[in-house]
C-alpha positions as CSV (number, residue, x, y, z in Angstrom):
1,M,152.7,57.1,56.5
2,R,152.3,54.7,59.3
3,A,150.1,51.6,59.6
4,V,149.3,49.0,62.2
5,V,148.5,45.8,60.2
6,T,146.7,42.8,61.6
7,R,146.1,39.5,60.0
8,V,142.4,38.8,60.6
9,A,139.8,36.0,60.3
10,R,137.3,38.8,59.8
11,A,136.9,42.5,60.4
12,S,134.3,45.2,60.0
13,V,133.7,48.9,60.5
14,T,130.4,50.3,61.7
15,I,129.2,53.9,61.7
16,D,126.0,55.0,63.3
17,G,124.8,51.4,63.6
18,Q,125.5,50.6,59.9
19,V,128.3,48.3,58.7
20,V,130.2,50.3,56.0
21,G,133.1,47.9,55.5
22,R,133.6,44.2,56.1
23,I,136.0,41.5,55.1
24,D,136.5,37.9,55.9
25,R,140.1,36.6,56.0
26,G,142.6,39.2,55.2
27,L,144.4,42.3,56.5
28,L,143.1,45.1,58.7
29,A,145.2,48.2,58.2
30,L,144.9,51.2,60.4
31,V,146.6,54.0,58.6
32,G,147.9,57.4,59.6
33,V,149.3,60.2,57.4
34,E,152.1,62.3,58.7
35,I,153.2,65.8,57.8
36,G,155.5,65.6,54.8
37,D,154.0,62.4,53.4
38,T,153.5,62.3,49.6
39,A,151.9,60.1,47.0
40,N,155.2,58.2,47.0
41,D,154.6,57.3,50.6
42,A,151.1,56.0,49.8
43,T,152.5,53.9,47.0
44,L,155.3,52.5,49.1
45,L,152.9,51.6,51.9
46,A,150.4,50.1,49.5
47,D,153.1,47.9,47.9
48,K,154.3,46.8,51.3
49,L,150.8,45.9,52.4
50,R,150.1,44.1,49.1
51,Y,153.2,42.0,49.1
52,L,153.6,41.4,52.9
53,R,154.0,37.6,53.3
54,I,152.3,36.9,56.6
55,F,149.8,34.2,55.6
56,G,150.6,30.5,56.1
57,D,151.4,28.2,53.1
58,A,150.6,24.5,53.0
59,D,153.4,23.9,55.5
60,G,152.2,26.6,57.9
61,K,155.1,29.0,57.1
62,M,154.4,32.7,56.6
63,N,155.1,32.7,52.8
64,L,151.9,34.0,51.2
65,D,150.7,37.5,50.7
66,V,147.1,38.6,51.1
67,M,146.1,37.9,47.5
68,Q,147.8,34.5,47.4
69,A,145.8,33.7,50.6
70,G,142.6,34.7,48.9
71,G,142.0,37.6,51.4
72,G,140.8,41.1,51.3
73,M,141.8,44.3,53.0
74,L,140.0,46.6,55.4
75,V,141.8,50.0,55.4
76,V,140.8,52.5,58.1
77,S,142.1,56.0,58.6
78,N,143.5,56.6,62.0
79,F,145.4,59.8,62.7
80,T,146.0,58.8,66.4
81,L,148.8,56.5,65.1
82,L,150.9,59.6,64.9
83,A,150.4,60.7,68.5
84,D,153.4,61.9,70.4
85,T,153.1,60.6,73.9
86,R,156.6,61.5,75.2
87,K,155.5,64.4,77.3
88,G,152.6,64.7,79.7
89,R,149.5,62.5,79.7
90,R,147.6,64.0,76.8
91,P,148.8,62.8,73.3
92,A,149.9,65.5,70.9
93,F,148.9,65.1,67.2
94,T,151.1,67.8,65.8
95,G,152.8,65.3,63.5
96,A,149.5,64.3,61.7
97,A,149.0,65.7,58.2
98,D,146.3,68.3,57.4
99,P,143.0,66.4,57.0
100,T,142.6,67.4,53.3
101,L,146.1,66.0,52.4
102,A,145.6,63.0,54.6
103,E,142.4,62.0,53.0
104,S,143.9,62.4,49.5
105,L,146.8,60.2,50.4
106,Y,144.6,57.7,52.2
107,R,142.5,57.4,49.0
108,T,145.6,57.1,46.9
109,L,146.7,54.2,49.0
110,C,143.3,52.4,48.7
111,D,143.2,53.1,44.9
112,H,146.7,51.6,44.5
113,L,145.7,48.5,46.4
114,R,142.5,48.1,44.2
115,G,144.7,48.7,41.1
116,H,146.5,45.5,42.1
117,G,143.2,43.6,42.0
118,L,142.7,43.5,45.8
119,A,139.2,43.6,47.3
120,V,139.5,46.7,49.5
121,E,136.9,47.9,52.0
122,T,137.2,51.1,54.0
123,G,135.8,53.1,56.8
124,R,134.9,56.7,56.4
125,F,137.5,59.4,56.7
126,R,137.0,61.7,59.8
127,E,134.1,59.7,61.2
128,T,133.9,58.0,64.5
129,M,133.9,54.3,63.8
130,L,133.5,51.0,65.6
131,V,136.2,48.7,64.3
132,E,135.9,45.0,65.1
133,S,138.4,42.3,64.3
134,V,139.1,38.7,65.0
135,N,142.9,38.6,64.9
136,E,144.4,35.5,63.4
137,G,147.7,34.4,65.0
138,P,147.8,37.0,66.4
139,V,150.0,38.6,63.7
140,T,150.3,42.4,64.1
141,L,153.0,44.6,62.5
142,I,153.8,48.3,62.4
143,L,154.8,49.6,59.0
144,D,156.3,53.0,58.4
145,T,157.4,54.6,55.1
146,R,160.1,56.6,57.0
147,P,163.2,55.2,58.5
148,A,163.9,55.9,62.2
149,S,165.7,59.1,61.3
150,G,162.3,60.6,60.2
151,Q,163.5,61.2,56.6
152,P,161.4,59.8,53.7
153,Q,162.6,56.6,52.2
154,A,164.0,56.7,48.7
């Protein structure tokens, strides 16, 4: 699984003019599910997101995780994170998981985060969404449950 994570002052998701997810300070995570990903990948990514220390402490150093900072999470499915743009001008999405599996693993990720006591908001799977965010920092990271070789992590 792959995620682009941004520390935000606030973020929201709107579908057909209705806000369906909104957080104040916290993390916005755009998440893509790749062929071969499993529930283990969802758990690994959830733990990485939960314990990622990218919020400032009293000294301004990035030492706090999202819960310690009193933040929430907005998790949005985004299969385009898995685009292969190495050839031509049109992205290929052949690495993205089947939508049924992808949705299941996306929900596993969100449930795992909620199980840790995090306030988690979401978009809607397979919907066209307007995602708005006010980046704080900016602090933006790319997380991947697979090492560079493409093999799942242990």
